[in-house]
C-alpha positions in Angstrom: 60.0 119.8 106.1 63.4 119.5 107.8 66.4 117.9 106.2 66.1 114.9 108.5 62.4 114.4 107.4 63.3 114.9 103.7 66.0 112.2 104.0 63.5 109.8 105.6 60.7 110.4 103.1 63.1 110.2 100.2 64.1 106.6 100.8 62.3 104.5 98.2 64.4 101.4 97.9 65.6 100.8 101.4 69.0 99.0 101.5 70.5 97.6 104.6 72.8 100.6 104.8 70.0 103.1 104.4 67.8 101.4 107.0 70.6 101.4 109.6 71.4 105.0 108.8 67.9 106.2 109.4 67.4 104.0 112.5 70.5 105.6 114.1 69.7 109.1 113.1 66.2 108.9 114.4 67.3 107.2 117.6 70.1 109.7 118.5 69.1 113.0 116.9 65.4 113.4 116.1 64.2 113.6 119.7 66.4 116.6 120.5 65.1 118.8 117.7 63.5 122.1 118.5 61.9 122.7 115.1 59.4 124.9 113.4 56.4 122.5 113.1 54.1 124.6 110.9 54.2 127.3 108.2 52.6 129.7 110.7 55.4 129.1 113.2 58.0 129.5 110.4 56.4 132.8 109.5 56.5 133.9 113.1 60.2 133.1 113.5 61.3 134.7 110.2 59.0 137.7 110.0 57.1 138.6 113.2 59.9 138.3 115.8 62.6 140.0 113.7 60.3 142.9 112.8 59.3 143.4 116.4 62.9 143.3 117.7 63.8 146.1 115.3 61.3 148.3 117.1 62.4 147.3 120.6 59.5 145.0 121.2 59.8 141.4 122.4 57.4 138.6 121.7 56.7 137.1 125.1 53.9 134.8 124.1 53.2 133.2 120.7 50.6 130.5 120.3 49.5 128.8 117.1 45.9 127.8 116.8 43.4 126.9 114.2 42.6 130.6 113.7 46.2 131.7 113.3 48.8 133.4 115.5 48.1 134.7 119.0 50.8 137.2 120.0 51.6 139.0 123.2 54.4 141.6 123.3 56.4 143.7 125.7 59.4 146.1 125.6 62.6 144.3 124.7 64.8 143.4 127.7 68.3 141.9 128.0 66.7 138.6 128.9 64.6 138.7 125.7 67.7 139.6 123.7 69.6 136.6 125.2 66.7 134.3 124.4 66.6 135.6 120.8 70.4 135.1 120.5 70.1 131.5 121.8 67.3 130.8 119.4 69.3 132.1 116.5 72.3 130.0 117.6 70.1 126.9 117.8 68.8 127.5 114.3 72.3 127.9 112.9 73.5 124.7 114.7 70.6 122.7 113.3 71.2 124.0 109.8 74.9 123.0 110.1 74.1 119.6 111.4 71.4 118.8 108.9 73.7 119.7 106.1 76.1 117.2 107.5 73.4 114.6 107.6 72.7 115.1 103.9 76.4 114.4 103.1 76.4 111.4 105.4 73.3 109.9 103.7 74.9 110.4 100.2 77.9 108.4 101.5 75.6 105.7 102.8 74.0 105.1 99.4 77.5 104.2 98.1 78.2 101.6 100.7 78.2 97.9 99.7 76.0 95.7 101.9 79.0 93.7 103.1 80.4 96.8 104.8 77.4 97.3 107.1 77.8 95.9 110.6 74.9 95.1 112.9 76.6 96.7 115.9 75.3 100.2 117.0 77.6 103.2 117.4 78.6 104.3 120.9 76.2 106.8 122.4 79.0 108.9 123.9 80.6 109.0 120.4 77.3 110.2 118.8 76.8 112.9 121.5 80.3 114.2 121.0 79.9 114.1 117.2 76.8 116.3 117.5 78.4 118.8 119.9 81.3 119.3 117.5 79.5 119.0 114.1 76.8 121.5 114.9 79.4 124.3 114.7 80.8 123.3 111.3 79.7 125.9 108.7 82.3 125.4 105.9 80.9 123.1 103.2 84.1 121.2 102.5 84.6 120.4 106.2 80.9 119.4 106.5 81.5 116.8 103.8 84.3 115.3 105.9 82.0 115.2 109.0 79.4 113.5 106.8 81.7 110.8 105.6 82.9 110.2 109.2 79.3 109.9 110.5 78.4 107.4 107.7 81.5 105.3 108.4 80.9 105.2 112.1 77.2 104.3 111.8 78.0 101.4 109.6 81.3 100.3 111.0 81.5 101.5 114.7 84.9 102.5 116.1 86.2 103.5 112.7 87.0 107.0 114.1 88.1 107.8 117.6 87.0 110.6 119.9 90.5 112.0 119.6 90.1 112.3 115.9 86.8 114.2 116.4 88.5 116.5 118.8 91.2 117.3 116.3 88.8 117.7 113.4 86.7 120.3 115.2 89.5 122.8 114.8 90.4 121.9 111.2 90.0 124.8 108.7 88.8 124.3 105.2 92.3 125.2 103.9 93.9 122.6 106.1 91.2 120.0 105.0 92.0 120.7 101.3 95.7 120.4 101.9 95.3 117.2 103.7 93.1 115.7 101.1 95.8 116.4 98.5 98.6 115.0 100.7 96.5 111.9 101.5 96.6 110.9 97.8 100.3 110.3 98.3 100.1 108.0 101.4 101.6 104.6 101.0 101.5 101.7 103.5 98.6 103.4 105.3 100.6 106.1 107.2 103.7 107.2 105.2 104.4 109.9 102.6 107.8 110.1 100.8 109.2 113.4 102.1 111.6 115.2 99.9 111.1 119.0 99.9 111.8 119.3 96.1 109.5 116.3 95.4 106.6 117.8 97.4 106.9 121.1 95.5 106.3 119.1 92.3 102.9 118.1 93.7 102.0 121.6 94.8 103.0 121.6 98.5 104.9 124.2 100.3 106.9 123.6 103.5 104.4 125.9 105.3 101.6 123.5 104.2 103.5 120.6 105.9 104.1 122.7 109.1 100.4 123.6 109.2 99.3 120.0 109.0 101.8 119.0 111.6 100.5 121.8 113.9 97.0 120.5 113.3 98.0 117.1 114.6 97.7 115.2 111.4 101.3 114.2 110.7 104.9 114.0 112.0 108.1 115.0 110.2 111.6 113.7 110.5 110.7 110.0 110.4 111.9 107.2 108.1 110.1 104.3 106.4 112.1 101.1 106.6 110.2 97.9 106.8 108.3 95.8 109.3 109.9 93.0 111.2 107.7 90.4 109.5 108.8 91.6 106.1 112.4 91.6 107.0 112.1 87.9 108.0 110.8 87.3 104.4 113.9 89.2 103.1 111.8 91.9 101.5 110.1 95.3 101.6 106.6 95.7 100.2 105.3 99.1 99.3 101.5 99.5 98.9 100.2 102.6 97.1 96.5 102.7 96.3 95.6 99.5 94.4 99.2 98.9 93.4 102.2 97.5 95.2 105.8 96.5 94.5 108.3 94.3 96.3 112.0 94.9 96.9 114.2 92.0 97.7 116.8 92.7 100.3 120.5 91.8 100.2 122.5 90.8 103.3 125.2 93.1 104.5 128.6 91.9 103.3 129.7 89.0 105.4 126.5 88.7 107.4 123.6 86.1 107.3 121.6 87.6 110.2 118.0 88.6 109.4 118.5 92.0 111.0 121.7 92.7 109.0 120.2 93.7 105.7 121.2 96.7 103.7 117.9 98.4 104.2 117.6 101.9 102.8 115.6 104.3 105.1 113.2 106.5 103.1 112.8 110.0 104.5 109.1 110.3 105.2 106.2 112.1 106.8 104.2 109.8 109.1 100.5 110.3 109.7 99.4 110.4 113.3 96.6 108.0 114.4 94.0 110.7 113.7 95.6 111.5 110.3 95.6 107.8 109.4 91.9 107.6 110.2 91.0 110.6 108.1 93.2 109.4 105.2 91.0 106.3 104.9 88.3 108.7 103.5 90.5 109.5 100.5 90.2 106.6 98.0 92.0 108.2 95.0 95.6 107.2 95.3 96.8 106.7 91.7 99.4 109.4 90.9 101.7 107.7 88.4 104.7 110.1 88.8 104.6 109.6 92.6 104.5 105.8 92.3 107.5 106.0 90.0 109.4 108.2 92.5 108.8 105.5 95.2 110.3 103.0 92.7 113.3 105.2 91.9 114.2 105.7 95.6 115.0 102.0 95.8 116.6 101.8 92.4 118.9 104.7 93.4 119.9 102.6 96.5 121.0 99.6 94.3 117.8 97.6 94.6 115.3 96.3 92.0 111.6 97.0 92.7 109.2 94.4 91.2 105.6 95.4 90.5 102.7 93.3 91.7 99.5 93.1 89.7 96.8 95.6 90.8 93.3 94.4 91.9 92.0 95.9 88.7 94.2 93.8 86.4 97.8 94.0 85.2 99.9 97.2 85.9 99.6 98.1 82.2 95.8 98.6 82.4 95.8 100.6 85.6 94.3 104.1 85.2 96.5 106.8 86.5 95.2 110.2 87.7 96.8 113.6 86.8 99.0 115.5 89.2 97.7 118.4 91.2 94.2 119.6 92.2 91.1 118.7 90.3 90.1 120.8 87.4 87.1 122.3 89.3 89.4 123.2 92.2 87.5 121.0 94.7 89.3 118.6 97.0 89.4 114.8 97.0 87.1 114.4 100.0 
């Protein structure tokens, strides 16, 4: 039984999310499968053909009937070898893709019903996803592709084709580094960038250069405030489920809305693709980092004021430790 079939038969209590997931997978991917349909065929692929090829013999005809296998052979030619190579590649592609489907389905089971849209994903997007995902053989990166597929099925246009194009070249090391950095993202796209500060969280400057080269972030930018916030005489910093507000003071002798003393925070800015991928990282609750964001404004003569978190007052918020997880996995 293939991974696709095992997912389908393993659904006992069918939620709205699960039903849509299976409808999309069957519609887009099941018809294209070239699968082993019986134990006899599996035996032929795994035992008969490899053994024959070792002895310079090609299987040119293989039929499966009620009485078993019917095999015709011939000397191995370059055409036969090319066909065998193509078959092996197809098998590897399918194994990669079905592993990603497993990750996607696990993500689907965690989705609230309210987050499932009736709209179907774009066929071009799904075709592109398959062409890229079938080559992914690193488990951590497969997990990312699985999360993306689940998100796109249930909320179409969550991830752009440009993001898929970038992701296909992302290494497991880069994926792990980005998952750590994404824990420090505030206001959706910014990371406070101070080289000494980043070292405290386990990043080297080479890590930042690598993620920049991968197209996930930009250096040498500053976080200030949006025009709408300036009109309200404030800066609001959102980090995870917490936020604080900084009231701005006019420059001396000025009452113009654009004439505030607004400190510019040196930052990394996620690209559009980086911002899309960062939405997959939900764990943003590093206390020391939040306090560093506070201290930047205090050091510039301003007074940050905490808002209550969605989980209650700031005092009952659960902070996470600094650094990688104990089991050395990432936060994907």
